[in-house]
DSSP file (Angstrom, degrees, kcal/mol; ACC not computed):
  #  RESIDUE AA STRUCTURE BP1 BP2  ACC     N-H-->O    O-->H-N    N-H-->O    O-->H-N    TCO  KAPPA ALPHA  PHI   PSI    X-CA   Y-CA   Z-CA
    1    1 A M              0   0    0      0, 0.0     2,-0.1     0, 0.0     0, 0.0   0.000 360.0 360.0 360.0 128.8   95.6   20.7   45.9
    2    2 A T     >  -     0   0    0      1,-0.1     4,-2.2     4,-0.0     5,-0.1  -0.327 360.0-108.8 -81.2 167.1   97.6   17.7   45.0
    3    3 A I  H  > S+     0   0    0      1,-0.2     4,-2.6     2,-0.2     5,-0.2   0.888 120.1  54.8 -62.2 -39.5   98.9   17.0   41.5
    4    4 A K  H  > S+     0   0    0      1,-0.2     4,-1.0     2,-0.2    -1,-0.2   0.917 109.1  47.1 -62.2 -42.8   96.4   14.1   41.1
    5    5 A Q  H  4 S+     0   0    0      1,-0.2     3,-0.3     2,-0.2     4,-0.3   0.894 112.0  51.2 -64.5 -39.4   93.5   16.5   41.9
    6    6 A K  H >< S+     0   0    0     -4,-2.2     3,-1.2     1,-0.2    -2,-0.2   0.910 108.7  50.5 -64.0 -42.5   94.9   19.1   39.5
    7    7 A L  H 3< S+     0   0    0     -4,-2.6    -1,-0.2     1,-0.3    -2,-0.2   0.688 111.7  47.9 -72.9 -16.9   95.2   16.6   36.7
    8    8 A T  T 3< S+     0   0    0     -4,-1.0     2,-0.5    -3,-0.3    -1,-0.3   0.344  86.1 112.9-101.3   6.4   91.6   15.4   37.2
    9    9 A S    <>  -     0   0    0     -3,-1.2     4,-1.9    -4,-0.3     5,-0.2  -0.664  56.1-155.4 -82.3 125.7   90.2   19.0   37.3
   10   10 A R  H  > S+     0   0    0     -2,-0.5     4,-2.4     1,-0.2     5,-0.2   0.864  96.3  56.6 -66.3 -35.3   87.9   19.9   34.3
   11   11 A K  H  > S+     0   0    0      1,-0.2     4,-2.2     2,-0.2    -1,-0.2   0.912 106.3  50.6 -61.3 -41.1   88.7   23.6   34.9
   12   12 A W  H  > S+     0   0    0      1,-0.2     4,-2.5     2,-0.2    -2,-0.2   0.940 112.0  45.4 -61.8 -48.4   92.4   22.8   34.5
   13   13 A W  H  X S+     0   0    0     -4,-1.9     4,-2.5     1,-0.2    -1,-0.2   0.853 112.1  51.8 -68.0 -34.3   92.0   20.9   31.3
   14   14 A M  H  X S+     0   0    0     -4,-2.4     4,-2.5     2,-0.2    -1,-0.2   0.896 111.0  48.8 -66.4 -38.8   89.7   23.5   29.8
   15   15 A S  H  X S+     0   0    0     -4,-2.2     4,-2.5    -5,-0.2    -2,-0.2   0.918 112.0  48.1 -65.3 -43.2   92.3   26.2   30.7
   16   16 A V  H  X S+     0   0    0     -4,-2.5     4,-2.8     2,-0.2     5,-0.2   0.919 112.9  48.8 -62.6 -43.8   95.0   24.1   29.0
   17   17 A A  H  X S+     0   0    0     -4,-2.5     4,-2.5     2,-0.2     5,-0.2   0.916 112.5  47.5 -63.8 -43.5   92.9   23.5   25.9
   18   18 A A  H  X S+     0   0    0     -4,-2.5     4,-2.2     2,-0.2    -1,-0.2   0.910 113.2  49.1 -63.8 -41.5   92.1   27.2   25.6
   19   19 A F  H  X S+     0   0    0     -4,-2.5     4,-2.5     2,-0.2    -2,-0.2   0.938 113.5  45.3 -63.0 -47.4   95.7   28.2   26.1
   20   20 A L  H  X S+     0   0    0     -4,-2.8     4,-2.6     1,-0.2    -2,-0.2   0.887 112.5  51.1 -66.7 -38.4   96.9   25.7   23.5
   21   21 A A  H  X S+     0   0    0     -4,-2.5     4,-2.2    -5,-0.2    -1,-0.2   0.900 111.5  48.4 -64.0 -39.7   94.2   26.7   21.0
   22   22 A S  H  X S+     0   0    0     -4,-2.2     4,-2.3     2,-0.2    -2,-0.2   0.913 112.0  47.8 -67.0 -42.3   95.1   30.3   21.4
   23   23 A I  H  X S+     0   0    0     -4,-2.5     4,-2.7     2,-0.2    -2,-0.2   0.904 110.5  53.0 -63.9 -40.6   98.8   29.6   21.0
   24   24 A G  H  X S+     0   0    0     -4,-2.6     4,-2.4     1,-0.2    -2,-0.2   0.905 109.1  49.1 -60.2 -41.5   98.0   27.5   17.9
   25   25 A G  H  X S+     0   0    0     -4,-2.2     4,-2.1     2,-0.2    -2,-0.2   0.897 110.6  50.2 -63.6 -40.6   96.0   30.5   16.5
   26   26 A A  H  X S+     0   0    0     -4,-2.3     4,-1.9     2,-0.2    -2,-0.2   0.911 110.9  48.7 -65.1 -41.5   99.0   32.8   17.2
   27   27 A I  H  X S+     0   0    0     -4,-2.7     4,-2.4     2,-0.2    -2,-0.2   0.910 110.4  51.4 -63.7 -41.5  101.4   30.4   15.4
   28   28 A R  H  X S+     0   0    0     -4,-2.4     4,-1.8     1,-0.2    -1,-0.2   0.887 108.2  53.0 -62.2 -37.7   99.0   30.2   12.5
   29   29 A G  H  <>S+     0   0    0     -4,-2.1     5,-2.9     1,-0.2     4,-0.5   0.878 108.6  49.6 -63.9 -37.8   98.9   34.0   12.4
   30   30 A V  H ><5S+     0   0    0     -4,-1.9     3,-0.7     3,-0.2    -2,-0.2   0.920 111.0  48.7 -66.8 -43.6  102.7   34.1   12.3
   31   31 A T  H 3<5S+     0   0    0     -4,-2.4    -1,-0.2     1,-0.2    -2,-0.2   0.809 118.7  39.1 -69.9 -27.6  102.9   31.6    9.4
   32   32 A T  T 3<5S-     0   0    0     -4,-1.8    -1,-0.2    -5,-0.2    -2,-0.2   0.385 109.8-121.6 -99.2   3.1  100.3   33.5    7.4
   33   33 A E  T < 5 +     0   0    0     -3,-0.7     2,-0.8    -4,-0.5    -3,-0.2   0.874  59.8 150.8  57.2  41.3  101.6   36.9    8.4
   34   34 A N     >< -     0   0    0     -5,-2.9     4,-1.7    -6,-0.2     3,-0.3  -0.871  26.6-172.2-104.9  99.6   98.3   37.9    9.9
   35   35 A A  H  > S+     0   0    0     -2,-0.8     4,-2.5     1,-0.2     5,-0.2   0.839  82.2  55.4 -64.3 -35.8   99.1   40.3   12.7
   36   36 A S  H  > S+     0   0    0      1,-0.2     4,-2.5     2,-0.2    -1,-0.2   0.868 107.3  50.0 -68.0 -34.3   95.5   40.5   14.0
   37   37 A L  H  > S+     0   0    0     -3,-0.3     4,-2.3     2,-0.2    -1,-0.2   0.883 110.4  50.3 -69.3 -38.4   95.4   36.7   14.4
   38   38 A V  H  X S+     0   0    0     -4,-1.7     4,-2.2     2,-0.2    -2,-0.2   0.940 112.6  46.8 -62.6 -47.0   98.7   36.8   16.3
   39   39 A T  H  X S+     0   0    0     -4,-2.5     4,-2.6     1,-0.2     5,-0.2   0.921 112.4  49.1 -62.2 -45.3   97.4   39.5   18.6
   40   40 A A  H  X S+     0   0    0     -4,-2.5     4,-2.7     1,-0.2     5,-0.2   0.899 110.9  51.2 -62.5 -40.5   94.2   37.7   19.2
   41   41 A G  H  X S+     0   0    0     -4,-2.3     4,-2.0     2,-0.2    -1,-0.2   0.902 111.8  46.0 -63.4 -42.0   96.0   34.5   20.0
   42   42 A I  H  X S+     0   0    0     -4,-2.2     4,-2.0     2,-0.2    -2,-0.2   0.922 114.5  47.5 -68.0 -43.7   98.3   36.1   22.5
   43   43 A I  H  X S+     0   0    0     -4,-2.6     4,-2.5     1,-0.2    -2,-0.2   0.926 113.1  48.3 -63.9 -44.5   95.5   38.0   24.2
   44   44 A C  H  X S+     0   0    0     -4,-2.7     4,-2.5     1,-0.2    -1,-0.2   0.868 109.6  52.3 -66.2 -36.0   93.3   34.9   24.4
   45   45 A S  H  X S+     0   0    0     -4,-2.0     4,-1.5    -5,-0.2    -1,-0.2   0.907 112.1  46.0 -67.1 -39.0   96.1   32.8   25.9
   46   46 A A  H  X S+     0   0    0     -4,-2.0     4,-2.3     1,-0.2    -2,-0.2   0.908 113.1  50.2 -67.1 -41.0   96.7   35.4   28.6
   47   47 A L  H  X S+     0   0    0     -4,-2.5     4,-3.0     1,-0.2     5,-0.2   0.886 106.3  54.5 -65.8 -38.5   93.0   35.6   29.3
   48   48 A S  H  X S+     0   0    0     -4,-2.5     4,-1.8     1,-0.2    -1,-0.2   0.900 111.4  45.5 -63.6 -38.3   92.6   31.9   29.6
   49   49 A S  H  X S+     0   0    0     -4,-1.5     4,-2.2     2,-0.2    -1,-0.2   0.911 114.2  48.6 -68.3 -41.9   95.3   31.7   32.2
   50   50 A A  H  X S+     0   0    0     -4,-2.3     4,-2.5     2,-0.2    -2,-0.2   0.901 111.0  49.6 -66.1 -41.4   93.9   34.8   34.1
   51   51 A I  H  X S+     0   0    0     -4,-3.0     4,-2.6     2,-0.2    -1,-0.2   0.905 111.0  49.7 -65.9 -41.1   90.4   33.4   34.1
   52   52 A Y  H  X S+     0   0    0     -4,-1.8     4,-2.5    -5,-0.2     5,-0.2   0.931 111.5  48.9 -61.9 -44.8   91.6   30.0   35.4
   53   53 A T  H  X S+     0   0    0     -4,-2.2     4,-2.2     1,-0.2    -2,-0.2   0.916 112.5  48.1 -61.4 -43.7   93.6   31.7   38.2
   54   54 A F  H  X S+     0   0    0     -4,-2.5     4,-2.4     2,-0.2    -1,-0.2   0.912 110.9  50.9 -63.5 -43.0   90.6   33.9   39.1
   55   55 A A  H  X S+     0   0    0     -4,-2.6     4,-2.1     1,-0.2    -2,-0.2   0.910 111.3  47.4 -62.6 -42.7   88.3   30.9   39.2
   56   56 A E  H  X S+     0   0    0     -4,-2.5     4,-2.5     2,-0.2    -1,-0.2   0.891 111.4  51.3 -66.1 -39.0   90.6   28.9   41.5
   57   57 A A  H  X S+     0   0    0     -4,-2.2     4,-2.5    -5,-0.2    -2,-0.2   0.901 109.7  50.4 -64.0 -40.1   91.0   31.9   43.8
   58   58 A L  H  X S+     0   0    0     -4,-2.4     4,-2.3     2,-0.2    -2,-0.2   0.903 111.1  48.2 -64.4 -41.9   87.2   32.2   44.0
   59   59 A V  H  X S+     0   0    0     -4,-2.1     4,-2.2     2,-0.2    -2,-0.2   0.916 112.3  49.1 -64.6 -43.4   86.9   28.5   44.9
   60   60 A D  H  X S+     0   0    0     -4,-2.5     4,-2.1     2,-0.2    -2,-0.2   0.912 111.1  50.0 -62.2 -42.4   89.6   28.8   47.5
   61   61 A Y  H  X S+     0   0    0     -4,-2.5     4,-2.6     1,-0.2    -2,-0.2   0.912 109.9  50.6 -62.9 -43.0   87.9   31.9   49.0
   62   62 A S  H  X S+     0   0    0     -4,-2.3     4,-2.5     1,-0.2    -1,-0.2   0.894 109.5  51.5 -62.6 -40.0   84.6   30.1   49.1
   63   63 A G  H  X S+     0   0    0     -4,-2.2     4,-2.0     2,-0.2    -1,-0.2   0.904 111.4  46.3 -63.5 -42.0   86.2   27.2   50.9
   64   64 A V  H  X S+     0   0    0     -4,-2.1     4,-2.3     2,-0.2    -2,-0.2   0.917 112.4  50.8 -66.8 -43.5   87.8   29.4   53.5
   65   65 A T  H  X S+     0   0    0     -4,-2.6     4,-2.4     1,-0.2    -2,-0.2   0.909 110.8  48.8 -61.3 -42.7   84.5   31.3   54.0
   66   66 A N  H  X S+     0   0    0     -4,-2.5     4,-2.4     1,-0.2    -1,-0.2   0.882 110.4  51.0 -65.7 -38.1   82.6   28.1   54.5
   67   67 A K  H  X S+     0   0    0     -4,-2.0     4,-2.4     2,-0.2    -1,-0.2   0.902 111.3  48.0 -65.8 -40.1   85.1   26.7   57.0
   68   68 A V  H  X S+     0   0    0     -4,-2.3     4,-2.2     2,-0.2    -2,-0.2   0.929 112.6  48.2 -65.9 -44.8   84.9   30.0   59.0
   69   69 A A  H  X S+     0   0    0     -4,-2.4     4,-2.0     1,-0.2    -2,-0.2   0.904 112.6  49.1 -61.9 -41.5   81.1   29.9   59.0
   70   70 A Y  H  X S+     0   0    0     -4,-2.4     4,-2.5     1,-0.2    -1,-0.2   0.914 109.9  51.4 -63.8 -43.2   81.1   26.3   60.0
   71   71 A A  H  X S+     0   0    0     -4,-2.4     4,-2.3     1,-0.2    -2,-0.2   0.887 109.3  50.5 -62.1 -39.1   83.6   27.0   62.9
   72   72 A E  H  X S+     0   0    0     -4,-2.2     4,-2.1     2,-0.2    -1,-0.2   0.899 110.5  49.3 -66.1 -39.7   81.4   29.8   64.1
   73   73 A I  H  X S+     0   0    0     -4,-2.0     4,-2.1     2,-0.2    -2,-0.2   0.911 111.3  49.2 -64.7 -42.4   78.3   27.5   64.1
   74   74 A V  H  X S+     0   0    0     -4,-2.5     4,-1.3     1,-0.2    -2,-0.2   0.907 110.6  50.3 -64.3 -41.7   80.2   24.8   66.0
   75   75 A E  H  X S+     0   0    0     -4,-2.3     4,-0.9     1,-0.2    -1,-0.2   0.896 110.5  49.8 -63.7 -40.2   81.4   27.3   68.6
   76   76 A E  H  < S+     0   0    0     -4,-2.1     3,-0.4     1,-0.2    -1,-0.2   0.878 109.5  50.8 -66.4 -37.0   77.9   28.7   69.1
   77   77 A S  H  < S+     0   0    0     -4,-2.1    -1,-0.2     1,-0.2    -2,-0.2   0.762 105.4  57.5 -73.5 -22.9   76.4   25.2   69.6
   78   78 A D  H  <        0   0    0     -4,-1.3    -1,-0.2     1,-0.2    -2,-0.2   0.743 360.0 360.0 -76.1 -23.0   79.1   24.3   72.2
   79   79 A E     <        0   0    0     -4,-0.9    -1,-0.2    -3,-0.4    -2,-0.2   0.465 360.0 360.0 -78.1 360.0   78.1   27.3   74.4
């Protein structure tokens, strides 16, 4: 995936927005001395990154699976 494709990906921007919102919540928790808000912000920022990574891995896996299936169909039709 090129940088241009990454920057036009809606999944990427949603992940960035979720991460920044979570960090913002954690910072707000620090300034108000609210430990639960800090914890929730840190957990949510980690989860947003993990979910994005999982989603991209799933898309990559689907692409590989489709290419293999297509290659098998092409080989069968050549015989």
